[in-house]
C-alpha positions in Angstrom: 67.1 291.9 -136.5 65.7 293.3 -133.3 62.3 291.7 -132.5 59.6 293.4 -130.6 57.6 291.4 -128.0 54.4 290.4 -129.8 53.5 287.4 -127.7 50.6 289.3 -126.1 48.9 289.9 -129.4 45.4 288.4 -129.7 45.5 285.1 -131.5 49.3 285.2 -132.0 49.8 281.5 -131.6 46.6 280.4 -133.4 46.9 278.0 -136.3 43.9 276.6 -138.3 43.6 274.4 -141.3 39.9 275.4 -141.5 38.9 278.4 -139.5 36.2 277.5 -136.9 33.2 279.7 -137.6 30.5 279.6 -135.0 27.5 280.2 -137.3 26.6 282.0 -140.6 26.7 285.4 -139.0 30.2 284.8 -137.6 31.2 283.7 -141.1 29.6 286.6 -142.8 30.9 289.5 -140.7 33.4 289.8 -137.9 34.1 293.1 -136.0 37.5 293.1 -134.4 38.8 295.2 -131.7 40.6 298.1 -133.5 43.0 298.6 -130.6 44.2 295.0 -130.8 44.5 295.2 -134.5 46.4 298.5 -134.3 48.9 296.8 -131.9 49.6 294.2 -134.6 49.4 296.3 -137.7 49.2 300.1 -137.1 49.7 301.2 -140.7 46.9 298.8 -141.8 44.3 300.1 -139.4 45.3 303.7 -140.3 44.9 302.8 -144.0 41.6 301.1 -143.3 40.0 304.1 -141.7 41.4 306.5 -144.2 39.7 304.5 -146.9 36.4 304.4 -145.1 36.5 308.1 -144.3 37.7 309.2 -147.8 35.0 307.1 -149.6 32.3 308.7 -147.5 33.8 312.1 -148.4 33.6 311.2 -152.1 30.0 310.2 -151.6 29.2 313.5 -149.9 31.0 315.3 -152.8 28.8 313.5 -155.3 25.7 314.9 -153.7 27.2 318.4 -153.4 28.1 318.6 -157.1 24.8 317.0 -158.3 24.2 315.3 -161.6 24.9 311.6 -161.9 28.0 311.5 -159.8 26.3 309.7 -156.9 25.2 307.0 -159.3 28.8 306.7 -160.6 29.9 306.2 -157.0 27.3 303.4 -156.6 28.4 301.8 -159.8 32.1 301.8 -158.7 31.1 300.2 -155.4 29.0 297.5 -157.1 31.8 296.6 -159.6 34.4 296.5 -156.7 32.1 294.2 -154.7 31.5 291.9 -157.6 35.2 291.7 -158.5 36.2 290.9 -154.9 33.5 288.2 -154.7 34.7 286.7 -158.1 38.3 286.6 -156.8 37.3 284.8 -153.7 35.1 282.1 -155.3 37.0 281.5 -158.6 39.9 279.2 -157.6 42.1 280.3 -160.6 42.2 283.9 -159.4 42.2 283.3 -155.7 45.8 284.4 -155.3 45.9 287.0 -152.6 45.0 287.2 -148.9 44.1 290.4 -147.0 45.2 290.9 -143.4 42.5 291.1 -140.8 41.1 294.6 -140.4 38.5 296.0 -138.0 35.5 294.9 -140.1 35.9 291.6 -142.0 33.3 290.0 -144.4 32.7 286.5 -145.9 34.8 284.1 -144.1 37.4 286.6 -142.8 38.6 287.1 -146.4 37.2 290.5 -147.4 37.9 293.7 -145.4 35.0 296.1 -145.6 37.3 299.0 -146.6 38.5 297.1 -149.7 35.0 297.4 -151.2 35.3 301.1 -150.7 38.7 301.3 -152.5 36.8 301.3 -155.9 34.5 304.2 -155.4 37.4 306.1 -153.9 40.0 305.5 -156.7 37.5 305.3 -159.6 35.4 308.2 -158.5 38.3 310.6 -158.0 39.9 309.6 -161.3 36.6 310.0 -163.2 35.6 313.3 -161.7 39.0 315.0 -162.2 39.4 313.6 -165.7 35.9 314.8 -166.7 37.2 318.4 -166.5 39.2 317.8 -169.7 35.9 317.3 -171.5 37.4 314.6 -173.7 35.6 312.8 -176.5 33.5 309.9 -175.2 36.0 307.3 -176.6 39.0 309.0 -174.8 37.6 309.8 -171.4 37.4 306.2 -170.1 41.1 305.7 -171.1 42.1 308.8 -169.1 40.0 307.7 -166.2 41.7 304.3 -166.2 45.2 306.0 -166.3 44.1 308.2 -163.4 43.0 305.2 -161.4 46.5 303.6 -161.8 48.1 306.8 -160.7 46.0 306.8 -157.5 46.7 303.1 -157.0 50.5 303.2 -157.3 51.4 304.4 -153.7 48.8 302.1 -152.2 50.0 299.0 -154.0 53.7 299.7 -153.4 53.5 300.5 -149.7 50.8 298.2 -148.6 52.3 295.0 -149.7 55.6 295.9 -148.0 53.6 296.5 -144.8 51.7 293.2 -145.0 48.3 294.7 -145.7 47.9 291.6 -147.9 50.1 288.8 -149.4 50.4 287.3 -152.9 50.5 283.7 -154.0 54.2 282.8 -154.2 54.3 281.0 -157.6 51.1 281.9 -159.4 52.1 282.7 -163.0 49.7 285.6 -163.2 51.4 287.4 -160.3 54.9 286.2 -160.9 56.4 289.4 -162.5 56.7 292.0 -159.8 57.5 295.7 -159.2 58.4 296.3 -155.6 56.8 293.0 -155.0 53.6 294.2 -156.6 52.5 292.1 -159.5 52.4 294.1 -162.8 49.0 292.5 -163.4 47.7 294.4 -160.3 48.4 297.7 -162.1 46.9 296.2 -165.3 43.9 295.1 -163.3 43.2 298.7 -162.2 43.7 300.0 -165.7 41.5 297.4 -167.4 38.5 297.6 -165.1 38.8 301.4 -164.7 38.6 301.8 -168.5 35.9 299.2 -169.2 33.6 300.3 -166.3 33.3 303.7 -167.8 32.7 302.4 -171.3 30.0 300.0 -169.9 28.3 302.7 -167.7 28.2 305.2 -170.6 26.8 302.5 -172.9 24.0 301.6 -170.6 23.2 305.2 -169.9 22.8 305.9 -173.6 20.7 302.8 -174.1 18.4 303.2 -171.1 18.1 307.0 -170.6 19.1 308.2 -174.0 22.1 310.2 -172.9 25.4 309.9 -171.1 25.4 313.6 -170.1 26.8 313.7 -166.5 24.4 316.5 -165.6 21.1 315.1 -166.9 19.6 312.7 -164.4 16.9 310.3 -165.2 14.6 308.6 -162.7 16.2 306.8 -159.8 15.2 303.3 -161.0 16.9 303.9 -164.4 20.0 305.5 -162.9 20.4 302.6 -160.4 19.9 300.1 -163.1 22.6 301.8 -165.2 25.0 301.7 -162.3 24.3 298.1 -161.7 24.7 297.0 -165.3 27.8 299.2 -165.7 29.4 297.7 -162.6 28.5 294.1 -163.6 29.1 294.4 -167.4 32.4 296.1 -166.8 33.8 292.8 -165.5 33.4 290.6 -168.7 34.6 293.6 -170.8 37.6 293.9 -168.5 38.3 290.2 -169.0 38.1 290.8 -172.7 40.6 293.7 -172.3 43.0 291.3 -170.6 42.5 288.7 -173.4 43.3 291.3 -176.1 46.2 293.2 -174.5 47.7 290.8 -172.0 47.3 287.1 -172.7 48.7 287.0 -176.3 51.8 289.1 -175.3 52.6 287.3 -172.1 51.2 283.7 -172.4 52.0 283.1 -176.1 55.1 285.2 -176.7 56.5 285.2 -173.2 56.8 289.0 -172.9 57.4 290.2 -169.4 54.3 291.7 -167.6 56.1 295.0 -167.2 56.4 295.4 -170.9 52.8 294.3 -171.5 51.6 297.0 -169.0 53.8 299.8 -170.3 52.8 299.1 -173.9 49.1 299.6 -173.1 49.8 302.6 -170.8 51.9 304.2 -173.5 49.2 303.6 -176.1 46.4 305.1 -173.9 48.5 308.1 -173.0 49.1 308.9 -176.6 45.4 308.5 -177.4 44.4 310.7 -174.5 47.0 313.3 -175.4 45.9 313.3 -179.0 42.3 313.8 -178.0 43.2 316.7 -175.8 45.1 318.5 -178.5 41.9 320.2 -179.8 39.9 321.0 -176.6 36.2 321.5 -176.9 34.4 324.7 -175.9 34.5 324.9 -172.1 37.4 322.5 -171.7 39.7 325.3 -170.4 39.1 327.7 -167.6 38.4 331.3 -168.9 39.4 334.5 -167.3 37.1 335.5 -164.5 35.8 332.0 -163.8 36.3 330.7 -160.3 36.3 327.2 -158.9 33.6 325.8 -156.7 34.4 325.0 -153.0 33.5 321.3 -153.6 36.8 320.6 -155.3 38.4 321.1 -151.8 36.9 317.7 -150.9 38.7 316.0 -153.8 41.9 317.8 -152.9 41.6 316.8 -149.3 41.2 313.1 -150.3 44.2 313.3 -152.6 46.4 315.0 -150.1 45.5 312.5 -147.4 45.9 309.5 -149.7 49.3 310.4 -151.0 50.4 311.8 -147.7 49.6 308.7 -145.7 51.6 306.4 -147.9 54.5 308.8 -148.2 54.6 309.0 -144.4 54.6 305.2 -144.1 57.7 305.1 -146.3 59.4 307.8 -144.2 58.3 306.9 -140.7 57.0 303.4 -140.9 58.8 300.2 -139.7 57.5 297.3 -141.7 59.5 294.8 -139.5 57.1 295.7 -136.7 54.0 294.7 -138.6 52.5 291.3 -137.7 49.7 289.8 -139.7 47.6 287.1 -137.9 45.1 285.6 -140.3 44.4 284.0 -143.6 47.4 283.3 -145.8 48.5 281.0 -148.6 48.2 277.4 -147.2 51.6 276.0 -146.1 52.4 272.6 -147.4 54.6 270.2 -149.4 57.0 271.8 -152.0 56.6 269.1 -154.6 52.8 269.4 -155.3 51.8 271.4 -158.3 48.5 272.3 -160.0 47.7 273.5 -163.5 46.1 276.9 -164.1 44.0 276.8 -167.3 44.1 279.9 -169.6 41.9 281.3 -172.2 44.1 280.0 -175.0 44.1 276.4 -173.8 47.7 276.1 -172.5 48.2 275.1 -168.8 50.4 277.1 -166.5 51.9 275.4 -163.4 52.1 276.7 -159.9 52.7 275.2 -156.5 49.6 274.0 -154.7 51.0 275.2 -151.3 53.4 277.8 -149.9 56.8 276.1 -149.8 58.3 277.3 -146.5 61.8 276.1 -147.6 62.3 278.3 -150.6 59.4 280.8 -151.0 60.3 284.1 -152.7 58.2 286.7 -150.9 60.9 288.7 -149.0 58.4 291.2 -147.5 57.5 288.6 -144.8 59.1 286.0 -142.7 58.7 284.4 -139.3 61.3 286.2 -137.2 58.7 287.4 -134.6 57.7 283.8 -133.8 59.4 282.1 -130.9 62.7 280.8 -132.3 61.5 281.8 -135.8 59.1 278.8 -135.8 57.5 278.1 -139.1 53.7 277.4 -139.6 52.6 273.8 -139.5 51.8 272.1 -142.8 48.2 272.4 -144.0 47.3 275.5 -142.1 45.8 278.6 -143.7 45.5 280.7 -140.6 48.8 281.6 -139.1 51.1 284.5 -138.2 53.6 286.2 -140.5 56.1 289.0 -139.7 57.1 292.0 -141.7 60.7 292.6 -142.8 62.7 295.8 -142.7 63.3 298.0 -145.7 66.4 296.8 -147.7 66.7 300.4 -148.9 64.3 302.8 -147.2 65.7 305.8 -149.2 64.6 304.1 -152.4 61.0 303.7 -151.1 61.0 307.3 -150.0 62.3 308.5 -153.4 59.8 306.5 -155.5 56.9 307.6 -153.3 58.0 311.3 -153.4 58.3 311.1 -157.1 54.8 309.6 -157.5 53.4 312.3 -155.2 55.0 315.1 -157.2 53.9 313.7 -160.4 50.3 313.2 -159.1 50.2 316.8 -157.7 51.1 318.2 -161.1 48.6 316.0 -162.9 45.6 316.7 -160.6 46.5 320.4 -160.3 46.1 320.7 -164.0 42.9 318.7 -164.1 41.2 320.7 -161.3 42.7 324.2 -161.8 43.7 324.4 -165.5 40.9 322.6 -167.3 37.2 323.4 -167.3 35.4 325.1 -164.5 34.5 322.9 -161.5 31.8 320.4 -162.5 28.8 321.4 -160.5 25.5 320.5 -162.1 22.1 322.2 -161.6 19.1 319.9 -161.2 18.1 318.6 -164.6 16.1 315.5 -163.8 13.7 313.6 -166.0 10.7 312.3 -164.2 10.1 309.4 -166.5 
C-alpha cells in the first residue's frame, strides 16, 4: 500500500493514556484549526460543515413554513444532545469514538456537528412524511423509517472513512453491515419513532392539540419540545427491550434479522395506513408547491450527493484519525456487560492489537507500521483502501435512487406543501 507522508500532521506522534486538559474550558470546548484537520481527514471536515450548514438551513425552513416546526427542530436537537451525553457517561453504551472535528465538546469526545445530526435527519424525515397526512399512530412509524433512509449513506461511508470507530468486541455492535452495526440503524429507527410519539403526547396533554399548525405560547411549546426530547429516550429504550433484546439476547437471532423484521412490520403498517388517504393527503389539480420545499430538496441533494461522491472519488486509505479511540491493552482481559434480562455478555476490556477485527483502520501510516502503546486512548489510526470500490458505489447509488423516488413522491405527489398561517394561542 502506498503511504502518503503524514508526519507533518499536527499531533501525529502524540499518545496519551489520559488526555492533559489545561482547565475546565479546555475540557468543555476545543476549536481546532480546520486547515490542519482537513489535511488529516478531508472527508470528515467536509461532512462536518455540510451538517452544520444543512441543520441551519432546516432551522431557517422551520421559520419559513411556520407552525410548530421550529419547536420540532428544537426537540430533535435536545433529544440528540441528551442521547450523546448518555452514551458518553453510561459505560455500558460507551462503544464508539468520534474523530476530532473543528469544534469538539466535553473532553474531546463530542463533535458539535453530531448534535446537529438529529435536527437534520429527524426534521427532514418528519416534515416530508407529514405530507402523507397519516393517522397519528402511523406517522411516527413513517418518520422513523424516513430517518433510517437518510442515515444509511452517512453510516456506511463515514465509518469507512474513519469519521468514528466502533468497539471491536462489544456484543451490541458485533453484527455489522459494511462495518456499521445493525443496532446503529435500529437506534435511528427506535428513537425516531418514539420521539414523535412522545412529542405528540405532550402536545396533546399540555396544549390540547398536536396540530402542526396551531402554535401555543412559547413556554408551552418549548416545554413540549423538552419533554418530547427527554421522554423519547426511555420510550426508545423500551422499544429496544420489546423488539430487540428478546430476539437477539434470548433467542440468538442475528441483528440483521431483528432490524429487518421491525422495518418490514412498520412498512406494512405505514402502507396500510396510506391505503385510504384523508382529504388533502393528495395534491389536486391546480395546486402548486411552495418555494420553501426547495430548501428541503437542497439539503437532500447535498446530503446524498456528498456521500456518493466520497464513494466515487474518495480515498479512505489517505484518511488519518488522530484522537480518542478504544483503549489499547491486553487481549486476555474481559468485562461483563449487564443486560435488561439479567444475563451477562462478555467483551474485551481493551482493543487487542494482535487480532482486532475492524478492517477499516490499521497503522500503516505510522513509521514502520508502529502500533500504539498499551494503555493509551489517544493515538493515531490510518484508513484502509476499498476492497471493492465498485460495490460501495453501487450500494450508494442504489440508496440515492431509492431515496430520490421516495422523497419525490412525498414532496410532489402527496399533499400541498405544508406552510402554516399564524394560528397562535396567547395563553
